[in-house]
N, C-alpha and C positions, 0 to 999 in steps of 0.2 A: 253824511259827511262822505265825500268820497275818499276812498284808500289811495294814498299815495303810492305809485308803482316802483319808487327807489328805496323803499324800506331795505334796510340790509338784510333781515332774514329772507327775504323773496328775492334778492338780487340773484340771478341766474335761475329763476323759475319761470322765464317767459315761455317756457315749454309748455307751461298749463293752458296755455291760451291758442296753442296748435290743435291740430286733430290728434284725438287720443291715441291713436296707434303708434304716433310718433313718442309721445310722451311715455307711453309704457314701454317702450324700447331703452329707455336711460336708467332703467332701476339699477343694473349693477355694471360693473365694469372690472377691469384691472387696476392694481392699486396706483396711485400718484408716485411720482418720485420721491415727494417729502414722507408719505407714507411708508414706503421702502426704506427710507433712512431712519425713522423713528421707530421700526419694530423690527425685531428678529425674525429671520426666514420662518423658524417654527412656528411663532406666534402667529405669523400672516398665514400661515399653512392651516393652523387650528381655526381661526378666524375665517377662512375662506370656505371651508367645509363647513363651517356652523352657517355662514351667509346663503352658499348655494343649496343646503338641506332646507333650509328655512324656505327659500323660494321655490323649492320643489314640493314643498308639502301641498297636498291637495286642498285643504281648508283654506290655505294663503292664496293659491291660486284660482279658488272659487269666489273669493273676497276680491281680490284684484280684477278679475272679470268684470264682476257687478261695479266696481268704481271705474273701470275704464270704459263701461256702457254709459258713465254719467249720473250715476247715483250717489248724490251729496253723502247720503249718511253712511253708504259704502266706503266712501273716498276719506271721510273722517276717520271711519272704523280702520282702515288699513294703514292710514297714516299712523294712527295709535297703534297699531299693530308693530309697524316699524319702530316706532319709539319705544316700545316696551321690549322688544326681543332683540333688535339688531343695531339699533341707533349707538352710534359711538365704537362700533367693531372696528378693529384695525384694517381689515380688506376691505377696499373700497369704501371706506370712509366717507369721503366727501361724496361721492355718487349716492349714497344711500341717505345722506342728509338731505342732498337735493331732491331725492325721490321724494322723502316724506314731506319736504316743505312742497314740493310740486301738487301732490294730492290735496293738501289743505288749501294751497292756492285755487286749485279747480272747485272745490267745495266754497270757497269764498266768493269766488265768481257768480255761483248760484245765490249768493246773500244767505248761505247755510250758517246760522249763528254760532253753533259749536265749534266750527272751524277758525272764527275769530278769536275766540276764547282758548283755543289750544296755543295758536299763534301767539297770543299776549302772554300766554303762561311761559312758553320757551322764551320769549324776549325777557321776562321778568326774572326767570331763575338763573342764578350766575353760572351753575354748572352745564346746563343746557346752551347759554350763549356762547359760554367757552368751547364748547364742543362745536358747535354750529360756525363760529367766526373768530375764534382765539382772542375774543376780545371781553370785556366787562359786560355786563346786562345793560340793557338798555330801557328804562322805565318810561321814558317819555314815548317809546315806540311801542310798548305794552299798554300803555295807556291808551293809544288811538287804536290799536286792536280792539281792546276792551270795549271800548266805547262803542264801536261798530256793533259789536257782538250783542253789547246790553241793548241798543236801540232794536234790535231784530228778536229780543225777548230772551235770548238764553240767559239762563240764570246764573250758569258759571261765569259768562262774561260779566254779569252784572256784579257778580262779588268780586271779581278782580278790579273793574271799573270802581266800585265803592272802595275797596281796600286802599286803591291808591289816592282816590280822592280824599277820603279822612286822614291818609298820612299828612299831618303838618309840616314836614320837610320835604315833601314832594310837589314840585310844580313841572311844568312842561319846559320852564328855563332855569331850574334848580340844577345845583350839583348834585350827583347820586351819593349823597354822604349821608350819617347819622344825624349832622346837625344843618339847618337851614342856611343854605350860600347860595347867591345866585350867579350863575354862569353868563360872563358879558357875551361871548359869542353867540349862545342861546338867546339872549335876549335881544342882539342885535337883528338875528334870524327871524325873530317874532316881531319886530318892528318897534320894540320898547325903548324909547329914547333916554338918554342919560348923559349926564355930562362929567361926574367925577362921582367919587365913594360919597360925599356928602349930599350929593343928588339923590337920595336915598327914597324921598317921598314918591317919585315916579314907581321905583322899582317896587317899594310895598305897596303901593297902590295897585299896580298891576298883578301882584301876588293875591292880594285879599279878593281882587276882581274874579281872578281866575278859579279860585278855591271855592268861594262862595257859589259862583255858578256851576262849578263840577258836583260840589256837595249836593248843591239842591237837586239837580239833575238825577244825581247817583241815589240820593236817597228816595226820590220819588219813583224811581224805576224799582228799587228795591222793595218799596212798600206795596207797590201795585201788583195786580193780579192774584193768584193763588199762592200762598207761602206754604209749602210743603215742609214737612218733617225733614230734619237735617239740612235745611237750607242755609247755605254760607252767608248769603247777603242778608237774610233775615236775622241771624244771630250777630253778624257785625253790625248792623244798622240799630238793633237794640241797645247794645252794649255801648255804641257810642252816644245814644240817647238817653242813657243812664247817667253819663258822666259829661257829655258835651265834648267838643272840640276845641281848644283854645288857640288862638293867634299866637305863633311863637314870638318871644319877646325881640327876635331880630327883624320881625315884619310888623311891629306895632306903631304906631303913629309916632311922629317925631314931637317932642316937645321944647320949646325953646326958651332958654333963660340966658337972659342978658344978650342976647343976640348969638349965642352958641347953641348949635343944635345938637341934642342928648337923645341918643336911640336907647330904644329898649324901654323906655317909660310907659307904663299902663295909660292907656287914654281915660280922661275923666270918664266918659260915659261908658260904664263898665259893659254894656252889651255889645260895646265895638270891640270887645276883647274875644268874642267867639266865633268861631268858623262855624260850629254847630252848637246850637243852644241845646242845654239838657231838655229833655222832654218825657217825664216820667209816665204819663198815661198813654203815651204813644208807645214808649219800649214795654210797657206792660201788656199793651193790644197784641203788638206783635208775637211777644212770647206765648200769649194766650191762645193765640190763632195757630203757632206751630204745635203748642201743646195738646190741644185739641185734635191735633192730626197724627199725634202718636210719637212727638219727639221729644223723648225722656230728658235729654238735656235740657230743652226748653222748659220742660214742666219744673225740673229741678231749679233752674235760675228763675222761674217764676215764684217758687215756694219760697226762696231765699230772700226775695224782696219783702215778703210778708214776715221775715224773722226779726228784723230790727225796724223795717220801714225805712223809707228814703224821703229825703226832704231836699229843697233847693229853692232859689229865688225866682226861678225862672217859669216853673210850671205848678201844677197840683202836685200836693204831696201823696205818696203812698202810704198810709199808716200802718203801723205794726199790728199783726193779727196773727195769734198763734195758731187759731183754730184754721184759717187759710193754710198757713204754712203746713201743718200735718196734712191736712186733705191734699195739698199738692204732692207733697212728699210721698204718700201712699200712692199717690197715681205714678210719680215717677218710678218707684219700687215695681208696681205693677208692669209699668213699661220697659223694665230690664235694668234700671239704673241701680246698680249696687253701691255706688257712691251716694245714692241719696238715702239708702238702708241705713250706710254706715253713720251718715252726717246726722239724720235724724235722730239715729240711737245715741250718739255723743250728746245732743241737744237733751233729749229726754233725760237721759242718766245725769247730767251736769245740772240742768235746771237753772241755768243762768238767764237765758233769753226767753225760754217758756216754762210753764210749770213742770216741776220734776214728775215723772213715771217711771220708775226703774223698771217694773215689769215690761211694759209698752217698749221702753228703749233696749230692754234685753232681747227681746224679739227681732226688733229691727236689725241689731248688730248681729244675731245670730243667723238671719237670713242673708247679710252680707259674707258672714264668715264661710256660710256653707257653700257660698259660690266660689271661694278660692280667694277672696279680697284681703290681703296679708294686713293692713291696718284692722280691720274689722277681726280678724283671727287674733290677732295680739289684743284687742279690746274686750274679744268675748273670753279670751284666756283669763283676763281679769276679774269679769263678771262671775266665771264659774269658779275662780280662786277664790273671791271674797262673798260670794253668794249675794250680788248685786240683782235684785229682781229675779232671782232664780235660786234652786235649791244649791247650797255649796258642794263643789265636785271636783278635788283636785286633780283626779284621773284625768278626765275631761279638758280640764284648764291644760294639764300638760301636753296633751295632744295638739290643743290648739296653738298653745305657746310654740311648739315644734315646727307645725305648718307654717305659722306665721315667721318663723325665722328662717326657713326654706325659702319664703317670699321676700327675705330681705331686711326684716324686722329686727333689728339689734337687741332689743329690752326684752323682746321674746326670746331671744336665744339665750340670753342671760337669767331670764325667768326659768326658761326649761332647764338648763343647766342646774339650777337650785332646787327644783323639785325633784330631780333624778337622784341629786346629793343627799335630800332629804328622806329618800325611800320610795319614791313613787315610780310608777311607770312599768316593773316587773316584780316577780317573785325572786328571781335571781340576782344576785350582786353583781355579777359579772355584766348582766345584761344593763342594770344601772349604770354601772362606772362606764360602759361603752357608750352609751346614750350621754351622758354627762360629758364626756370627753369629747363627744362628737358636735355637743351643742358649744362648748367653750370653742373648738376649732372653728366651728360656724361663725360665734361671734367675733373672733378674731380676724376672720376673713372680712367681715363687714367692716370693723373697725380701719383696715388697713386699706380701703378704697379712698381714693383721692375724692376731694368733695365734689369736684365735677363729675368723677364716674359714679358715685354714690347719687348725686342728683339724677343722673342719666338713666339708673336704674331704677329708681324711684318713680320716675315719670313714665318708663315703660311699663311697669307693673300697673301704674294707675289709668295710662291710656287704653288699657285693656277692657277696663270698666266703665269707660265714658258712653 
């Protein structure tokens, strides 16, 4: 598919097609009048010093020389460095942005897949799009760049293309909103005919046709070739195949009752409600492929399939298998997943979905606790406090509760305070009192977090162990 030359992100980047020395001389320059009006003189001076020092750096100059010589990888790497280090700087802001895009465009002119992935990401990101164009993101533009990069085999581009293809509220003639809604101007530009709002059959038919084609193509690209550990496209496709992707109500077929069109009614043919039907064996295959290449998250997801099993009407079922669950959870732990160690420990201690094994459960939880995973530290505190699968030891329990409290676990702070007040933690009463007061203060600070902040803290801690 040819790249349209008038995409907003590349407007002004025609210099990329001129001899490289001319393009290379356009990297920086004085601030525009708009920049002078937006920033103070002091801020501009600091920004100017940072930008000039960055360009003067010997490693930057060496990389730029390789990029100017026509090395597509170096062009992308240099543009990436601009984006990471000086993109958005107040001084020469517009010139910096255009320089970054120019080098991406130079690499795209050589059909270098990663360049298409990078520009797609810029168009998809609200923050980057605002910095570049002072407007909102353009998912249609991102989709086209991702598609070209995906066709060239770049896995990041495939991941972006698949992400937008699987998004049921996105299409090239849809509004960029949370709910599915068609944009009349985009529909006219795409040649989709319609007469009025009641003429929804053509609109929804065009939507389903585009989405089915895009998802089919994106899924094929994501599943083809070698799927390595950490592959975002592989994870996305496996997740989508586990649940399927349904046609939104707004785009379902129209049912006519007494001569009146009723929108949002499910078709009588249930298979028509899917943009992507669930396929459990294919999801299992993708996760296993990534797992065997060392992807701890894929291994954990694979294990969780066997914890309760999965069934649906459209593919073969995955039966519950406690032995497979534990086997893959042990592999995930060996691959470095402390969340797997914690989760397996919880299951073995509770015995709800698999046979209980307190000793093995305590071992799993202790492994995660030793790595500093807060929820595991808290659970390990209860393990040693109550002697679950191990010898009871209140001093060890106190230390674990205290560590968990410092990682944001409210109950652990309360338990640590209680143990200090019960006489544990030190032979000196003053030290025990100080410890109890510290844990009480810690619990109070955790309680005072807003729900949004508490969730952000929790997610940040969990993300360290994925």
